[in-house]
C-alpha positions as CSV (number, residue, x, y, z in Angstrom):
1,X,-11.7,21.0,-2.9
2,X,-9.3,18.1,-3.3
3,X,-5.9,19.2,-4.6
4,X,-3.6,16.3,-3.8
5,X,-4.0,12.5,-4.2
6,X,-1.7,10.5,-1.9
7,X,-1.4,6.7,-2.5
8,X,-0.3,3.7,-0.5
9,X,2.1,1.2,-2.1
10,X,1.4,-2.4,-1.4
11,X,-1.8,-3.7,-3.1
12,X,-2.5,-0.1,-4.2
13,X,0.4,0.4,-6.7
14,X,2.3,-2.9,-6.2
15,X,0.8,-6.3,-6.8
16,X,2.4,-8.4,-4.1
17,X,1.7,-11.8,-5.6
18,X,5.3,-12.4,-6.7
19,X,6.6,-11.4,-3.2
20,X,4.4,-13.8,-1.4
21,X,5.1,-16.6,-3.9
22,X,8.8,-16.2,-3.3
23,X,8.2,-16.3,0.4
24,X,6.3,-19.6,0.0
25,X,9.2,-21.1,-2.0
26,X,11.7,-19.8,0.6
27,X,9.8,-21.3,3.5
28,X,9.1,-24.6,1.7
29,X,5.3,-24.4,1.7
30,X,3.0,-24.4,-1.3
31,X,2.0,-21.0,-2.7
32,X,-1.6,-22.0,-2.1
33,X,-0.9,-22.5,1.7
34,X,1.0,-19.2,1.9
35,X,-1.7,-17.2,0.2
36,X,-4.4,-18.9,2.3
37,X,-2.5,-18.1,5.5
38,X,-2.2,-14.5,4.5
39,X,-5.9,-14.3,3.6
40,X,-6.7,-15.8,7.0
41,X,-4.7,-13.1,8.8
42,X,-6.6,-10.4,6.8
43,X,-9.9,-11.9,7.7
44,X,-9.0,-12.1,11.4
45,X,-7.6,-8.6,11.5
46,X,-4.2,-9.9,12.4
47,X,-0.8,-8.8,11.1
48,X,0.5,-10.3,7.9
49,X,3.6,-11.2,10.0
50,X,1.5,-13.8,11.8
51,X,1.2,-15.7,8.6
52,X,4.9,-16.6,8.9
53,X,4.4,-18.0,12.4
54,X,1.4,-20.0,11.1
55,X,3.3,-21.8,8.3
56,X,6.7,-22.0,10.1
57,X,6.2,-21.9,13.9
58,X,9.1,-20.3,15.7
59,X,10.5,-18.6,12.7
60,X,12.9,-15.8,13.5
61,X,11.9,-13.4,10.6
62,X,14.9,-11.1,11.0
63,X,17.4,-14.0,10.9
64,X,15.5,-15.5,7.9
65,X,15.7,-12.2,6.0
66,X,19.4,-12.0,6.7
67,X,20.0,-15.6,5.6
68,X,18.0,-15.0,2.4
69,X,20.1,-12.0,1.6
70,X,23.3,-14.1,2.1
71,X,21.9,-16.9,-0.1
72,X,20.5,-14.7,-2.9
73,X,22.3,-11.3,-2.7
74,X,21.2,-10.3,-6.2
75,X,17.6,-11.5,-6.2
76,X,14.5,-9.5,-5.4
77,X,13.7,-11.7,-2.4
78,X,10.9,-9.9,-0.5
79,X,11.2,-6.8,-2.6
80,X,9.5,-5.5,-5.8
81,X,10.4,-3.8,-9.0
82,X,8.5,-2.2,-11.9
83,X,7.3,-5.6,-13.2
84,X,5.1,-5.8,-10.0
85,X,3.1,-2.6,-10.8
86,X,-0.6,-3.1,-11.3
87,X,-1.4,-2.5,-15.0
88,X,-3.4,0.6,-14.3
89,X,-0.8,2.5,-12.3
90,X,1.1,4.6,-14.9
91,X,-1.9,5.6,-16.9
92,X,-4.1,6.4,-13.9
93,X,-1.4,8.5,-12.2
94,X,-0.7,10.4,-15.3
95,X,-4.4,11.1,-15.7
96,X,-4.6,12.5,-12.2
97,X,-1.6,14.8,-12.9
98,X,-3.1,15.9,-16.2
99,X,-6.3,16.7,-14.2
100,X,-4.4,19.1,-12.2
101,X,-3.9,17.1,-9.0
102,X,-0.7,16.8,-7.1
103,X,0.2,13.1,-6.9
104,X,2.3,11.7,-4.0
105,X,3.3,8.1,-3.0
106,X,3.5,7.6,0.8
107,X,3.2,4.2,2.4
108,X,4.6,1.8,5.0
109,X,7.7,0.6,3.2
110,X,11.4,0.0,4.0
111,X,14.2,2.2,2.7
112,X,14.9,-0.1,-0.2
113,X,11.3,0.4,-1.5
114,X,12.0,4.2,-1.9
115,X,14.8,3.5,-4.3
116,X,12.7,1.0,-6.2
117,X,9.8,3.4,-6.6
118,X,12.0,6.3,-7.6
119,X,13.7,4.1,-10.3
120,X,10.2,3.4,-11.8
121,X,10.0,7.0,-12.9
122,X,6.3,7.2,-12.2
123,X,4.3,10.3,-13.0
124,X,4.3,11.5,-9.4
125,X,5.4,14.6,-7.5
126,X,7.2,12.8,-4.7
127,X,7.8,9.5,-3.0
128,X,7.9,8.9,0.7
129,X,8.2,5.8,3.0
130,X,7.6,5.1,6.6
131,X,11.2,4.1,7.1
132,X,12.3,7.4,5.7
133,X,10.0,9.3,8.0
134,X,10.6,7.2,11.1
135,X,6.8,6.8,11.6
136,X,4.3,4.3,10.2
137,X,0.6,4.0,9.6
138,X,-1.8,4.1,11.3
139,X,0.0,6.6,13.6
140,X,-1.5,10.1,13.4
141,X,2.1,11.4,12.9
142,X,2.3,9.6,9.6
143,X,-0.7,11.5,8.2
144,X,0.6,14.7,9.6
145,X,3.7,14.1,7.5
146,X,1.5,13.4,4.5
147,X,-0.1,16.8,4.9
148,X,3.3,18.5,5.5
149,X,5.0,17.1,2.4
150,X,1.9,17.9,0.3
151,X,1.8,21.4,1.6
152,X,-1.9,21.1,1.9
153,X,-4.6,21.2,4.5
154,X,-5.8,17.7,5.4
155,X,-9.2,18.4,3.8
156,X,-7.5,19.0,0.5
157,X,-6.0,15.5,0.4
158,X,-7.5,12.3,-0.9
159,X,-5.6,9.3,0.7
160,X,-5.9,6.1,-1.3
161,X,-5.2,2.6,0.1
162,X,-6.4,-1.0,0.3
163,X,-7.1,-1.1,4.1
164,X,-9.6,0.4,6.5
165,X,-7.4,0.0,9.6
166,X,-4.1,1.4,8.1
167,X,-5.5,3.8,5.4
168,X,-9.1,4.9,5.4
169,X,-10.0,5.2,9.1
170,X,-6.7,6.9,10.3
171,X,-6.6,9.2,7.3
172,X,-10.2,10.2,7.9
173,X,-9.4,10.9,11.6
174,X,-6.6,13.2,10.3
175,X,-9.2,15.2,8.4
176,X,-8.5,13.8,4.9
177,X,-10.9,12.5,2.3
178,X,-10.4,8.8,1.6
179,X,-10.6,6.1,-1.1
180,X,-10.7,2.4,-0.4
181,X,-9.2,0.3,-3.2
182,X,-10.9,-3.0,-3.7
183,X,-7.9,-5.2,-4.5
184,X,-5.5,-7.4,-2.5
185,X,-6.7,-9.6,0.4
186,X,-7.4,-6.7,2.7
187,X,-9.1,-4.6,0.0
188,X,-11.7,-7.2,-0.9
189,X,-12.5,-8.1,2.7
190,X,-12.6,-4.5,4.0
191,X,-14.8,-3.2,1.1
192,X,-17.5,-5.6,2.4
193,X,-17.4,-4.3,6.0
194,X,-19.9,-1.7,7.3
195,X,-16.9,0.6,8.1
196,X,-16.2,0.9,4.4
197,X,-19.0,3.5,4.4
198,X,-16.5,5.8,6.0
199,X,-14.6,6.0,2.8
200,X,-15.6,8.8,0.4
201,X,-14.9,6.4,-2.5
202,X,-14.7,2.6,-2.8
203,X,-13.0,1.9,-6.1
204,X,-12.2,-1.3,-8.1
205,X,-9.1,0.3,-9.7
206,X,-7.1,3.5,-9.9
207,X,-8.9,4.6,-13.1
208,X,-12.0,5.1,-11.0
209,X,-10.3,7.9,-9.0
210,X,-10.4,10.7,-11.5
211,X,-14.2,10.5,-12.2
212,X,-14.8,10.2,-8.4
213,X,-12.7,13.3,-7.7
214,X,-14.7,15.2,-10.4
215,X,-17.9,14.3,-8.6
216,X,-16.5,15.2,-5.2
217,X,-15.4,18.7,-6.3
């Protein structure tokens, strides 16, 4: 029986449209080009970081981030806040908790994202990031940490994310049940792949989770 629902962050809870739009503006390319480059990386199973190299060959990403912080110390830059939450997040998470499920956020995010997520006061039991743990998906150690903080056996956990490679497949290998969320570039593409059958649930939004869990249990 599923007792805990653990959710990824980017394109699961957070709509990253504003982040990538700000990147396009920063790099001096159109937003259409930036989004297209990102979609191309998703389709080719390449890292989103390669989109930067595509639109700005030779870019030193670390140096660019530091320069951006110097130029705009008080702006969001490549970060997010509550305005970037998908519209279904608060209601869906509250519904999961009301249904008796433990709800946890755990994704590949920097330390600053932890503070942003906590400040949103979401209806969750705890928030965790890869930077805080010192291990990132898809490493097995990440999912071992998920089970540890939940205090559950892997089979009692549903891990929810928008990617097969980072979320569904490694979580399943760790013994967890999985849900693939069909939103964001990776989510739409990965939901059409044969490997999507490995997910226990393929959902269009977070509201679909609670009915799916009731069917699973």
